[in-house]
N, C-alpha and C positions, 0 to 999 in steps of 0.2 A: 358391473354394467354390461349390457349387451354390446357386441362388436358391430359397429355401423360401417366398417370399412368395405364390406362385401355387399353387393346388391343382390346377386342371384342365390336362391336357396340352395341349389346343388353345391355351390362353392362354400356357402356358410356351413353346410353339414359336415364339411371336411376340415375347414380352417378356422372358423369363428371361435373366439374365446380361448384360444390356445394359451395354456399356462407355460408349457415348454419345460426344458430341463437345462438351466444355465450351466450346470456342472459338466455334463457329458454330451450335450447336443443331440439327444435322442429324437429321432423323427416320430416314433410312436409315443403316445402319451405314457409317461411313466406311472406305475402303480405305487403310490405312496402308502404302502401297507403298514401303517404305524398307528398306534392308538394315541400317542402323545408326541409333542415336539419340544426340543431342547432350547432353553433360553441361554443367551450369552451371559446374563447375570440376573440378579434379583430385580433390578430396576426395569430391565426389559420385560420380564414376566409381569411385573406390576403394571407397566404401561399398556401391555396388550390386554390384560384383564380390565383395565380402565377404559379401553377403547381409544387410547391416546397414540397408539402405534399399530400400524398394520402388521399382520403376521399370524401364524397359526399357533394354537394353544393345545388343542385336544380334538381328536377327529369327530367327536360328537358335535363340536362347535364349528367345525370347518376342516376341510382337507383339500390339498391342491388337485388331486385327481377328480374329486367330486366337484370342485369349483370349476374346472374346465368344462365338465358336462353342463353345469348350471349356466355358465356363460354362453355356451353353444346353443342351448335350448332357448335362452332369452333372445338370441339373435334369430333363431328360426321362427319364433312366435312374434317377433317384432315388439318385444316388451323390454322394459328396463332391466329386469333381473329375473332370477328363478331360484327355487329351492328344491333340493333333491331329498327323497324319502325312501325308506326301506320297503315300501309297498304303495300301490295305488290307493288303497284304503287309508294308509298312513297320511297320504297327501290330502285326501278328502276330509278326514276327521280333523287333522291339524288346521287346515284352511278354514273350515267352518267354525271350529271352536276358538280360533284366534279372533273371529269376527262376531261371535255371538256370546251372550251371557244370559244368566237367569232373568226371565221376564221378556226376553226378545222373541221375535216371531220371524219366521222365514216362509216364503212361498216356494214350493218345489213342484216339479213335474210329477204327475201320478205314476208315470212309467220311468223307472230308473234301474240301474244295476241292482241286483238283489241285496247285496250287503250295504250299499249306500242307502237303499230304502229302509233296511232294518235299523241302521244307525239313526237316521232322521226320525223314523216313525216310532221306534221303540225306545232307543237309548236316550235320545234328547229329552224325553219327558222326565227322566230322572233328574235332569239338570234344570228343569223349569223353562225349557225352550219349546215354544209352540211352533207348529207347522200347519200349513194349509196346502193340501195337494190339489193341483188343478190340471186341466187340459192346457199344457204349456203352449200349444199351437194357437190358442185363442187369446189374443192380447187383451180383449175385453174381460175375459174371465180372470186372467192374471191380475189386471188392475183392480177388479172388484174384490179380490182376495186380500189386497193390501190394507193393513191396519196401522194405527198410530205407532205401534211398537215393532213394525216390520223393519228388518235391517237388510235383508238380501233376498235375491232370487237365485235359485239353483236349478240347473237342468243339464241335460246331455243333448247333443245333436250330431249325427242321428242318435235316436234313443235306443238303448239296449233293452230288449232284443228285437223289437219289431220294426226298426228302421224308420220310425216317424221322424220327420225333420222339422226343425224349428227355425223360423225367420228371426235371426239374431238382431237385425236392425229394429224390428218391432219390439222385442224384449228390451233392447237398449233404450228405446224411446220412452217406454213405460218406466224403466228404472231411473232414468235421468229426471223425469218429471217429478218423481217422488224421492229423489236423492237416495236411491238404494244401490247397494253393491251388487254386481252380477258375477256369479261364479258358474263356470261352464266347463263341462268335461268334453275334451276334444279327442279322446282316445281312438274312436272309430275312424277318424279322418287323418290324423297326424297333421303337422304343419305343411306337409307337401300339398294336401288337398284343401285345407281350410285354415285360415288364420283369424281367429275370433277377435283379436285386438283391433283388427280393421273394421269391425262392426260394433265397437264400443264395449266389448266384454272386459271386465276389470281383472279377473283372475281366471286362468286357464289351466285346467288339470289334465294330466295324462297318467294312465297306467303305463309306465315305461316298459312294463313286462311285455307289452303287445308290439305294435309296429316299430316303436323307437328302437328296441333291442332286436326284435325280429327273429330270434333263434331259439326261443323257448327255454332259455337257461338262466333267466334272471327274474326275480320278483322286485319291483321298484316302482316309484311314483315321482312325478314332477309337478310343481305348480309354477306358472309364469305370471308375472304381473308388474305393477309399478314398484319402484325401488323401496318406497316407504312401506307399502303393503307386504312385500317380501321380507323386509327387515323385521316387521312386526311379527310375522309368522316364525321367522328364525329365532328371534329373541324370546319367544314365549312357547308356543306349543311344539315346535320342533326341538328346541333346546331342552325343555322341561319334561316333555312326554317321551322324547327320545327315539322316535321312529326314523332313525337316520339311515342313510345309504352307505354301504361299505365301499371302500375304494376299489375293490375288485369288481363289484357290480357296476360302479360308475365307468370303469375302464371297458367293460363288455358293452355297455350301452353306447359309449362314445365310439367304439369300433363299429357297432351296428349302425350308427347314424351316417357313417361314410357311404353306405349303400342304401340308405332309406329311400331316396328318390327313385332309383332304378327298381328297387323291390316293390314299392307302392304302385308304380306304373304297371308292372307285371301282374300284381294282385288285381288291379282294375281291369286290365285286358282280359284276364281269365274270368273274373266275376261277371263281366258283361256277357260273355258267351254262356256261362253257366246259368245266369238269370234268364236269358233268352230260351235256353233249353227247357228249364223248369216251367217257364211261363207258357210254353206250348205243349206241355206234357199232360195227357189225359188223367194221370194219376195225382196231379197237383191241383188243389182247390184254389190257392191264392199265393202269389209271390209278392213279397214286399222288398223292393229294391228301387232306390231313387232314380236309377238309370233307366228304368222302364217308363215309357210314355204315359202309362195309366197311373203311375204313382202320384199322389197328390202334391208332392214336393219336387216333381221333376223340373219345374221351372227354376229351382235353386241350383241345379246342376249347370255349371258354366257361368254362374254368377257368384253366389255365396260359396259354393263348393266347386272346385276345379273339375272333379269327376265324382262318380258315385261311390267309390270305395270298394273294398274287397269282402264285405260282409253282406250276406243275403239271409232273409227270413222267408219261410214258406210254410204253408199248411198242407199236409197230406190229405187227399180226398178220401177220408175214412175215419176210423176211430183212434182212440189213444193206443190201443193194441197194434193197430196198423202202423202208426208212427214208430212205435218201439220196434216192431218187426222189421220195418224198413231200415232203421239205424243198425240193428243187430246183424243185418245181412250185408252191410258194407264191407268191402275187402281192403281197400286202400285208404279211404278217408278214415281218420282216427276219431273215435268218440272221446272228446276232451273239451274242457270248459275254458278255453282261452281263444285267442285270435291273433292274427298278425304274424304267425309263424310260417316257416317255409312249407310245412305240411298243411294239407287241408284238414281242418278240424270241424267237427260237427257235434252239436249238443241239443238236448231237449230242455228248454228253459223251465217249463212247469215243474219238472222233477229235479232240476239241477240248479242253475244259477239263480232262478227266481222262486225257489222253494220257500224262502222266508216270507213271501206273500201268502196270504190266505187265498182260497179259491175266489172269494168275492173281490179281493184286491187285484188278483190277476185278471179277472174279468173286466174290472174297471180300467186296467192298464192295457187291455187289448191283447192279453197273452193267453191263447187258447191251449187246450190239452193236446192239440195236434201240431202246434207251432214248433218248428225246427229252425235252428240258426246254424248257418254254415259260414265258416271263415275260409274263403277260397285261397288255396296255397299257390306255390310256385311251380308245381308239377306241370307237365304238359296238359293243356286243357282237355284234350281228347281223352286222356286217361281218367281225369276227374269225372267227366260226363259219362264215360263208359261205366264207371263204378256206380254212379247214381242211377243210371238206367237199369243196370242188372238188379239192383236192390229194389227198385220200383216194380220191376216185373214180378218179383217174388210176392209182393202184397197183392198185385193185380191177379196173379194166378190163384192165390189163396181166396180172393174175393169171388172169383169165377167158380 
């Protein structure tokens, strides 16, 4: 269960859910790097397998280091419990498959992370699970897509990669009216900037690879939600499909959480300045960042979202080749397909993260050939802007 003792998120990120080390009193979370756990006797082993006695059995079924991370994340997301996975996609697939079966239907956003879209649009058909993709920002369209066999609504906000934002209260209203489960990906915001449970979301997914860890050295996922829902996931698709998190990765993420709040604030500070620079540059056609006044969801900043986050999408004023040339001429910003790291990372969705989409599907999701996504890092913002500016000059000189 989540730790309710602490009120402030910054304190929860350091102290909540602590399992501790009763043997030696270690301040740092111990890494219980073990595959199995020893029983005092056969009866104790039998009791634990029967669920009649608390305790650990085998690290695929639970581990103290992983458990501390789960409890801390539940506290940060204001949910009853959480489950940790070996990847963000492990969390997505296990959460959805624990709540869907043959003959079921889900409503999903037309724009999603590329692998999530591929799973829902291509793989689920093999299991007899139907999907309708919608403009998730239009509550009427969402409601119109609901069928008798609809079980859940799935979306991200902000949406990867074009930073479209969804009013969670509106989605919650529709879901509750039709008794549907809501599953929402909160990776781009982290609990520092957005807590979906406060807006009625049932299950909240994170790619813990990103802001939660923050250092680019872990692949992991988390899902937070009600105790019964999390137990269902753990006893079925996590246990039996086996996308479990290693104790070492859990330790790295728990360590990363201690600085999550200060890192996210710096990401936001830098991103706001970078977005303003791009928005006023003649070489940029369009900037998509909720923190800008002209963004359609700017009104959600300060209400649903504390701040606008550290990710920006923008379109170069030119061709596909111009977008490629711009990226290839960057000197400090790294071409890489992640986000939330200390380094500024930049990528081209159409040819990278969203390549599983067909050109028609990308167009429907608002992902153009010149769209670029940048995860603004923790470097000095002047250095980030200087690098972007010199690369933009290259394509402008070429155009002239």
